N, C-alpha and C positions, 0 to 999 in steps of 0.2 A: 445275618451275614452282611447286609448293607450298612450296618452300623459299625462294622469292624474296620479299624484303621488299616489293618493288614490287607484287607480286600481292596480298599481304595488305593493303597500304595501300589499293589500289583496292577490295578487297572490304569493308574497314572503312568506307570512304566510302559505298559502296552501302548498307551496313547502316544508316548514319546517316540516309540518305535514306528508307529503308523505315520507320525509327522515326518520322521526321517526318510520315509519312503518317497516323499515328494522330491527332495533334492537328488535322491538316487535315481528316480525316473528321469529327471532333467539331465543327469549325468549320462544315462544310457542314450538319450536323444543326441547329446553332444558327441558321443563316441560314434554313433551312426553317421552323423553329419561329417565328422572328420574323415571317416572311412570312405564316404561318398566322394570327398575331394580327391582322395587317393585313386579311386576308381576313375574319376574324370581324367586324371593324368594318363592312365593306361589307355583310355579311349582316345585321348589326344595323340598319343604315340601311334595308335592304330590308324588314325586318320591321316597322320603326317608321313607314315612310312608304308606299311601294308598290314593287312589283317592276318588271321590264321590261314595256313596254306594246306591245301589238299592236292597231292601229286597223283595224277591219273595218266598212266601210259608207261612206255610208248605202246601204241597200237597202230595197225595199218587200216586206213579207211579208203575204200574204193567207191567212187560214184558209179551207180548201176542204173541202166535203163532197161527195163523189162518190157518186152513186147508181148501182148496177149491179143487173141482174136475172139471177138464176141459177136453174137448174132443180134442185129437190131433191124427191125422191119424186114425180116427174111433176107438180110444182107450181112455178109461178113465185114466187120469193122475192126481194124487194128487200133489198139490203144496202148499208150505208153504209161509206165509207172516209174517214176524216178525216186531213188532212195540211195542211202549209203549203207554199204556192207562193211562190217567190222571183222577184223582178224586179230585175235589176241595172241600174245607170245606163248610159246611152249614153256620157256624158262625165263624168269625175270629175277635179276639180282641187282639190288640197289644198295650203295654204300654212301653214307653221309658222315661228314665231320662238322659238328655244330659248335659255334662260338656265341655265347650269350653275353650281351653288353648291357650294363645298367645305364639308364638315362634318368636324370633328375630334372624336375620342374619345381622350383622352390625347395621345400623340405620333403617333397614326395618323390618316390622313385618307382620307375617301371623298367621293363626289360624288352629289348628286341634281340632277335637271334639271326645269325647268318649261317647258312649251311652249304658247304661244298658237296655237291651230289654227283656221283658217277653211276650211270645206268648201263647195264648189260642185258640184252634181250636176244633170244633165239626164237625164230618163227618156224612153223611147220610148212616147208616149201611144198610138200606133196598135197597139202590141203589147198594151197593156192592153185596148183596145177589142175587138180580134179574138179575145182569149182568152175566149170564152164558149161555153157548151154547155148545152143544156136539161137535161141530167142532172147538171149541176154547180152547186152553190150556193156563193156566195162570202160569207165573213163580212166583218167590218169590217177594212179594211186598216190597216196602220201602218208607220211609218218606223222602221228599226232602225239603231243604231250600237253596235257591240260594242267593248269595250276589254279589255286583258289583266288589269288590276287596278283595280276600281272605287274603291279607296281613293285613287287618284291623281286622280280627277275633281274639279276645282276649280269655278271659275265656269262656269256653263252659260248660254249665251244662248238666246233664243227661236228656234224653228225657223221660218224664212220660206219658205213655199211659194207660189210665184207672187206674191210680194210681200206676202202676208198672214202674220201671226205666229200660231203655234200653240204651246201649252205642251208641255213635255217631261217625261216621267215616268221614274223609275229602273227599271232592269231591261231586259233585251233581249227577253224573252218568246219566245226562240227555243230549240228543242231543241238541247242540246249547248253552248249559249252562255248563261251565267247573268249575266255582268257586262256592263253597258252601259246604254244609254238607249233609249227608244222614244217615239214620238209618234203619236197617232191621226191617220190620214189620212182626212179627210172624203171620202165617196164622190163628192160633186159635183166635187171637185178632179180626179178622173180624167177628167172630161168637158171640162176646159179645153183650150184649143187647144194649150198646151204645159204641161209639168210640170217646173218647175225648183225647186230648193231651195237655201238657204244656211243655214249653221249655224256658230256660234262656240263654242269649247270651250277651257278651260284644263286641261291635263293634266300631272300630275307623275309622275315615275318614277325608276328607277335603271337604270344600264347602257343597255339597248337601247330604241330607239324604232323600231317597224316599222309600215308602212302597207301593207295588202293592196290591190293595184291591181285592184279588182273591176270597174271601168268598162271598157266596150269600148275606150275610149281613156282612159288614166289618166296624170295628172301629179302630181308631188309636189315642192315646193320648200321647202327648209329652210335657215335661217340660224341660227348659234349663236355664242356667245362662247368655245366650247371649242376650243383649238388642236390637240387630239389625237384626231380622230375615227377610227373604224374602219369602213370601208364594206364589209367582207367580208360577203356575203350572197347572196341569190338574184339580185339585180340590182345592177350597179355604176351609179353616177350617170352620166348623159350628160355633165354638166358639173360641175366642182367647183373650188373655190378654198379653199386652206388657208394661213393665215398665223398670226402670233403673236397676232393679235386674235380669231381664231376661224375659222369656215369657212362656206361656202355651197355647197349642192349641189342639183342638179335631176335627178329621175328621170322616165322616161317608158316606158310599156309599153302593149301592146294584147293582146286575146285571141288574136291570131295568134301571139304570143310566149309567153304564159303559160297559155292554155287554162283560165282561171279560170271561165269560164262553165260548164264541164263539172263543176265541183265543187258546183253548186247545183241538184240534182234535187229534184223534188217529194217532200217528206217526209223527205229525207235529213238525217241528223245532220251538222252542219257541224263539221269538225275544224279549228279556226282555227290550231292549232299547226303544222299541216302544209301550210298554204297558202303559196304563194310570196309574198314581200313585199319592198317597198323597206325597207331597214333601215340604221341607223347606230348605232354603239355609242360611248358616252362612255368611251373607253379611257384607262387610265392610261398615261402615258409610261413608258419603260423605267425602273423605279424603282431605288432603291439596293439592294434585295434581289436583284433580277435581275442587276444589274451586279456586285455583290459576289460572287455565286455564280459568275458567269462569270470574275471575276478569280481566284477560288480555283483554278479549273481550270488557270490558268497558273502557279500557285505552284510546282509541281515544276520548271517551266522556269526560274524565277527562282532557286530554290535550287540547281538543277543547274549553272547558269552561275556562280553565286557559288562553289560548291565547286570547280568546274573552275579558276576563277581562282586560288584558294588553292593547288590542286594544282600548277598551272604555276609559281606563285611558289616553291614548295618545290623543284620540279624544277630550275628555272633558277638559283636563288640559294643553295640548300643550307639555307635556313631551314626549321625544323621547326615545324609547327602540330599540336597534339595533337588527337585525335578529339573530346575534350570541348569544345575550342574551336570545332571545326567544328559540333558539335551546338548549342552556345549561339548561334552566329551563325544557324544554321538556325531555331532557336526564335524568335529576334528577327524573322526574316523572316515566320514564321507569325503572330507578334504584330502585324505590320503589318496583316494582314487583319482581325484582331479589333478593332484600333483603328479601321480603316476602317468596319467595320460599326457600332460603337457611336457614332462621331461622325456618320456619315451620316444617322442617324435624326433628328438635330437640325439639321444644317447643310446637308444635301444632299450628293450624291455627289462632285462635283468638289472642293468645299472640303475635304471629309473626306479625299479622296485626297491633296491637297497637304499637309495637316497630318500625315497618317500617314507620308507619304514623308519629310518633314523630320525628324519625331521619330525614326523608326526608322533613317534614315541617320545622324542625329546620334549616337544611342547606339552604333551600330556603329562610327562613326568614333572615338569616345572609347575603345571597347574595343579596336579593332584597333591603336590607337597603342601600346598596351602589348604586344599579341601580336606585332606585326610589328617592334617596336623601331625604328620609323621614322615620323616625323610626315608626311613626304612620301608614303610608301606608303599611310598611313592616309587622307590626303586624296584620293589617287587612287582608292582603293576606295570611299570615300564618294561621290565624284562618279560613279563607275561605277554604284553602286546607284541614284542619282538618275536617271541616264540610263536604266537598265533600267525603273525605275518609269514614266518618261515614255513609253518605248516600249510598255509594257503598257497605259498609259492610252490611247494611240493605237489599240492593238488593240481595246480595248473600245468606243471611240467610232466606229471604222470597221468596223462589223459586216460590210459587204459586201466589204471588203478585208482582213478579219482573216486569212484563210488566206495571202494574198499577203504581208502584213507579217510574220506569224509565220514563214513560210518564209524570208523575207529575213533575219530576226534569226538563225535557226539557221544559215543559210548563211554569214553574216558571222562568227558565232562559231566555226564549224568551220574556216573559212578562217584566222582568226586563230590558232587552236590549231595547225593544220598549219604555218603560217608560223613560229611561235615555236619549234616542236619539230622542225623539219625536219633539224636537224643533231645531234640527240640520238641517241646510241647506247644504245638501251634495253637490249640484251644486255650492253653494256659497263658500264652502271650496276649490273646484277646481279652481274657479275664483281668490280667494285670493292667492292661490299658484302661479297661472300664473302671477298675477300682481306683486307679490313679486319678481318673477324670472325676470320680465322685467326690474325692477329697480335695480337689483342686479348687481354689478360690478365684481363679482367673476368669475373665469373661469368656463367652462361648467362642468368639473368633480366635482367641489365643489357645483355648483348651483343645480344640479339635484340629489343630494344625498337624499334618502328617509328618512334616519335616521342620526342624528348628533351623 
């Protein structure tokens, strides 16, 4: 076996493919590096504007001083405990209209969003009336609305409580929540027959917008001009519509589903980051870096099929292709992915794929015309490369069917190889090579060359 020219030919081709893994690995590192530059742009936008936003509220917070009597040294001693008592809305309805704006830094792009928000809330006045105790003293109540990043707070409307307007001040005044807004709630409002409020707010952020459904019954409706939303979170929207012009979504939840009322005990620090929320992310579509990285994973398949085609041509026709020629063709296929990466940053992935396919197939066709000594064979191989590029493009576009399509390509390729080589006597090829070598008068260095 080790003296067989066929064996060493196959091993040499495998060695060429292993060598080509080096530039492919370098190309993968370059893709990750360029992708990290894009991520740095998004981070810069977040630092210059505001980060993801989580809207919590509105809720009523009342400072409480609780008087207790304890026995110390056989004497009655009165002690005070100060904390904040929270009252959550009975019904909460939030409506938002979002506008996503692209921002570019160099050739990289990120997005910021602005959302006009209207909040309507109704509180259970009877709960406020019944919550009295002679050993409990209540301070001045206030309405609280917390946000994730106060830098994103834009235009702030007046707070309407039972139809009357009240000014809003910065800061949430809640333990554990520093960023937000608050408004003093006059005590006489607690005696009204009903307690409803309405509030308008313009909020800006990046990536995610989340709304904590703190109401016993909570609804959130959002419309946006961004066609690539990501609704993965604690709650999926009850209804959603996504098209090229944007999306609209509606969420709904109750305390029976989220148990949010159990997160607001007297004096407890509120951990907003761990509260369940309605959320939507302004997600980037599958960009050129992700697609190019996925395409590189199929590079070894493209190179292997091309090498196999040359090997079959040698076997069936007697034509000899030198390992260096195999290697140069393989490097041109690797160059395809580099051209794809460089051009896609300026034109988009699909246009870059078409251009890279035409350029690399063209240069291979020109080179193979001299290697194969046949214009017809060169054209056939060029068309074959274009077909393979088209198949790989379909694999990338059809992510759900990628395994099925890839399996089909491999099955068809293997079937074609088996069909074309079904009548070849592989042992006979080895015997012919040995017989020819025995009658050859050339020196050993010339006799045992695998390729002319």
